N, C-alpha and C positions, 0 to 999 in steps of 0.2 A: 664836912665829910658826911659821905653815904653809907648806910648800912644796910643789912638782910634781917628783917625779923617775921616772927609768925604772926598772922593775922587768920582771923575767922572770916569766910568770905563763902560767897555762892557760887560755885561751878556750875556751869550752864553747857550740857551737850546738846549739841545740834543736831548731831545724827540719831542720837535714840531721843529726841525732844522731852529730856527730864531736865531736872535742875535738884541738885542737893547742895547742903553745907559741908565745907570740908575746912581744916587747917593748913593755910598755904603760905606765901611769903610775899611780901611786900618790901622795897626796896624804898627806905624813908632817907629825906636830906636832915640835916642838924635839927631843924626845927619840926621834926615828926611828920612832915606833908609827904605824902605818898607820890613819889616819882614815877615807879612803874610796878606795876600787880602783874606779874607772869602769872600764866594758870598752873605752869609746873614749875615746882614739884610742889605737892600737897598728900596730906594724908587724911583718910576720912574717919577714923577713931580718935576721940580725945586722947586715949591709953597711947597713941602712938606719936603726940608731939615732942614727945622725951625722943624717938628715936629721929625727928624734923629736928630737934634742935642740934642733936649730935651732926646730923647731915649739913645743916647751916653752919656748925664749926668748922669743917672739914673743906666745904665748898662755897662759903659765903662769898671770898673774894672772886672766884670764878662767876658765880652768879651775875655778881654786879658787873662786872667785865661783859659778861654775855649780853645784860640788859642795856648796854651802853652801844653795842654795835647794832649793824643794820642785819646782821646774819640771823637775829632772833625771830626776824618776818620770814626767812627762808629754810631754816633747819631748826630742830631741837637742840636741848641745853647738853643733852648724851654725845650728839653727833658735834657738836662744838667742841665739847671735852675730847673726844675721844674721835681722830678722824679713821679711824677703821670702823667699817659698820659691826664687825664681829665684835670689836672691843665694844663699842657703843651699846650693843644689844646685851653683851654680857653685864654690862654696868647697869643698864635698865633691870636686867632679871635679878641682881643681887637688891638692887633697892626695892623691887616689887616683894621679894621674898621677905625683907625687913618693913613693910608696909607702905612704904613710900612709891607714890606714882611719879615718874620722871617721863618727859618726853625728850 
Protein backbone atom coordinates (compact mmCIF):
# COMPACT_ATOMS: atom_id res chain seq x y z
CA UNK A 1 0.00 0.00 0.00
CA UNK A 2 1.28 3.42 -0.94
CA UNK A 3 0.32 6.46 1.11
CA UNK A 4 0.97 10.18 1.28
CA UNK A 5 2.41 11.63 4.48
CA UNK A 6 3.68 14.99 5.68
CA UNK A 7 7.44 15.45 5.83
CA UNK A 8 9.90 18.22 6.68
CA UNK A 9 11.94 19.00 3.58
CA UNK A 10 14.18 21.49 1.89
CA UNK A 11 12.55 23.46 -0.93
CA UNK A 12 15.04 25.00 -3.36
CA UNK A 13 14.11 27.83 -5.71
CA UNK A 14 16.43 27.88 -8.69
CA UNK A 15 14.77 31.08 -9.90
CA UNK A 16 15.59 33.06 -6.74
CA UNK A 17 18.65 30.98 -5.81
CA UNK A 18 17.40 30.39 -2.30
CA UNK A 19 16.43 27.43 -0.17
CA UNK A 20 14.16 27.13 2.82
CA UNK A 21 12.62 24.40 4.86
CA UNK A 22 8.95 23.59 4.51
CA UNK A 23 6.46 20.89 5.33
CA UNK A 24 5.57 18.92 2.24
CA UNK A 25 4.33 15.54 1.14
CA UNK A 26 6.17 12.28 0.58
CA UNK A 27 4.67 9.25 -1.12
CA UNK A 28 5.82 6.20 0.87
CA UNK A 29 5.46 2.45 0.42
CA UNK A 30 4.45 -0.14 3.04
CA UNK A 31 7.95 -0.16 4.52
CA UNK A 32 8.12 3.62 4.90
CA UNK A 33 10.51 4.08 1.98
CA UNK A 34 9.98 7.28 0.03
CA UNK A 35 8.78 6.37 -3.47
CA UNK A 36 8.31 9.94 -4.67
CA UNK A 37 8.77 13.33 -3.05
CA UNK A 38 6.92 16.01 -5.01
CA UNK A 39 7.84 19.64 -4.43
CA UNK A 40 4.19 20.65 -4.20
CA UNK A 41 2.03 20.81 -2.12
CA UNK A 42 3.83 22.39 0.82
CA UNK A 43 3.31 24.83 3.68
CA UNK A 44 5.91 27.12 5.20
CA UNK A 45 4.63 27.44 8.76
CA UNK A 46 4.42 24.59 11.27
CA UNK A 47 0.92 25.80 12.25
CA UNK A 48 -0.27 25.15 8.69
CA UNK A 49 0.51 21.42 8.85
CA UNK A 50 -3.04 20.95 10.17
CA UNK A 51 -4.36 22.47 6.95
CA UNK A 52 -1.94 20.33 4.92
CA UNK A 53 -3.23 17.23 6.71
CA UNK A 54 -6.81 18.22 5.82
CA UNK A 55 -5.64 18.68 2.22
CA UNK A 56 -4.16 15.17 2.25
CA UNK A 57 -7.39 13.72 3.61
CA UNK A 58 -9.21 15.18 0.61
CA UNK A 59 -6.60 14.73 -2.13
CA UNK A 60 -4.15 11.97 -1.11
CA UNK A 61 -5.50 9.46 -3.64
CA UNK A 62 -5.33 12.06 -6.41
CA UNK A 63 -1.75 13.01 -5.42
CA UNK A 64 -0.67 9.36 -5.42
CA UNK A 65 -2.29 8.79 -8.83
CA UNK A 66 -0.67 11.97 -10.17
CA UNK A 67 2.78 10.89 -8.95
CA UNK A 68 2.41 7.56 -10.77
CA UNK A 69 1.85 9.25 -14.14
CA UNK A 70 4.30 10.74 -16.60
CA UNK A 71 2.12 13.87 -16.61
CA UNK A 72 3.83 15.03 -13.42
CA UNK A 73 6.84 15.94 -15.56
CA UNK A 74 4.80 18.18 -17.87
CA UNK A 75 2.13 19.81 -15.75
CA UNK A 76 1.23 20.61 -12.18
CA UNK A 77 -1.13 18.85 -9.83
CA UNK A 78 -3.86 21.48 -10.18
CA UNK A 79 -3.85 21.10 -13.98
CA UNK A 80 -4.00 17.32 -13.54
CA UNK A 81 -7.05 17.68 -11.29
CA UNK A 82 -8.81 20.34 -13.34
CA UNK A 83 -8.42 20.32 -17.10
CA UNK A 84 -9.69 23.89 -17.30
CA UNK A 85 -6.98 26.49 -16.65
CA UNK A 86 -9.55 28.73 -14.97
CA UNK A 87 -10.60 26.01 -12.52
CA UNK A 88 -6.96 25.08 -11.86
CA UNK A 89 -6.10 28.71 -11.07
CA UNK A 90 -9.13 29.04 -8.81
CA UNK A 91 -8.06 25.86 -6.96
CA UNK A 92 -4.49 27.16 -6.53
CA UNK A 93 -5.80 30.51 -5.27
CA UNK A 94 -8.10 28.82 -2.73
CA UNK A 95 -5.25 26.67 -1.43
CA UNK A 96 -2.86 29.64 -1.27
CA UNK A 97 -5.43 31.52 0.82
CA UNK A 98 -5.36 28.56 3.25
CA UNK A 99 -1.54 28.61 3.36
CA UNK A 100 -0.87 25.70 0.99
CA UNK A 101 1.34 26.14 -2.05
CA UNK A 102 0.09 23.96 -4.91
CA UNK A 103 1.40 23.74 -8.45
